[in-house]
C-alpha positions as CSV (number, residue, x, y, z in Angstrom):
1,M,5.3,1.7,18.5
2,A,3.8,-1.3,17.8
3,F,0.6,-1.1,16.1
4,A,-2.7,-3.5,16.3
5,K,-3.5,-5.0,13.0
6,K,-7.4,-6.3,12.6
7,T,-7.6,-9.7,11.0
8,F,-10.6,-10.8,8.4
9,V,-11.0,-12.9,5.6
10,L,-10.7,-11.6,2.4
11,R,-12.5,-13.6,-0.4
12,I,-11.1,-12.8,-4.2
13,S,-11.2,-14.4,-7.3
14,E,-7.8,-16.5,-8.6
15,D,-7.2,-14.7,-11.4
16,T,-7.1,-11.7,-8.9
17,F,-5.2,-13.5,-6.3
18,N,-2.7,-14.4,-9.1
19,A,-2.2,-10.8,-10.0
20,L,-1.5,-9.5,-6.7
21,S,0.6,-12.4,-5.8
22,K,2.6,-11.6,-9.2
23,W,2.7,-7.4,-8.2
24,A,3.9,-8.4,-4.7
25,E,6.5,-10.5,-5.7
26,D,7.9,-8.0,-8.3
27,E,8.0,-5.7,-5.6
28,F,9.8,-8.3,-3.0
29,R,6.6,-7.6,-0.7
30,S,4.1,-10.6,0.5
31,V,0.5,-11.0,-1.2
32,N,-0.8,-9.6,2.7
33,G,1.5,-6.8,2.4
34,Q,1.1,-5.7,-1.2
35,I,-2.6,-5.6,-0.2
36,E,-1.9,-3.5,2.7
37,M,0.1,-0.8,0.6
38,I,-2.6,-0.6,-1.9
39,L,-5.1,0.2,0.8
40,D,-3.1,2.5,2.3
41,K,-2.1,4.5,-0.6
42,S,-5.7,4.6,-2.0
43,L,-7.4,6.0,1.4
44,K,-4.2,8.7,1.5
45,E,-5.2,9.6,-2.0
46,V,-8.7,10.2,-1.5
47,G,-8.3,12.0,2.1
48,R,-9.7,9.2,4.1
49,K,-6.0,8.7,5.6
50,K,-3.5,11.3,7.0
51,D,-0.1,10.8,5.4
52,D,1.8,9.9,8.6
53,N,5.4,9.0,6.8
54,T,6.9,12.1,6.2
55,F,9.6,10.8,4.5
56,S,7.5,9.8,1.7
57,T,5.5,13.4,1.8
58,I,9.2,14.9,1.4
59,G,10.3,12.9,-1.1
60,K,7.1,13.6,-3.4
61,T,7.9,17.3,-2.8
62,K,11.5,16.8,-4.1
63,M,10.1,14.8,-6.8
64,Q,7.6,17.2,-8.1
65,K,10.4,20.0,-7.9
66,A,12.8,18.2,-9.9
67,Q,10.0,17.4,-13.0
């Protein structure tokens, strides 16, 4: 199933971009992919988006039980 993605311009400081770029590089993502991951995670944490990835939910449950 293909998901349509909205395109928009994001204006951020050079320092912020450089920090995002380094973080993305460390996790083998593009800067765009890193921003998507951060936004997605934040939306789920505050209950604004449903966690549709069963694997991550199961993984969290198993990790929590192990601790």
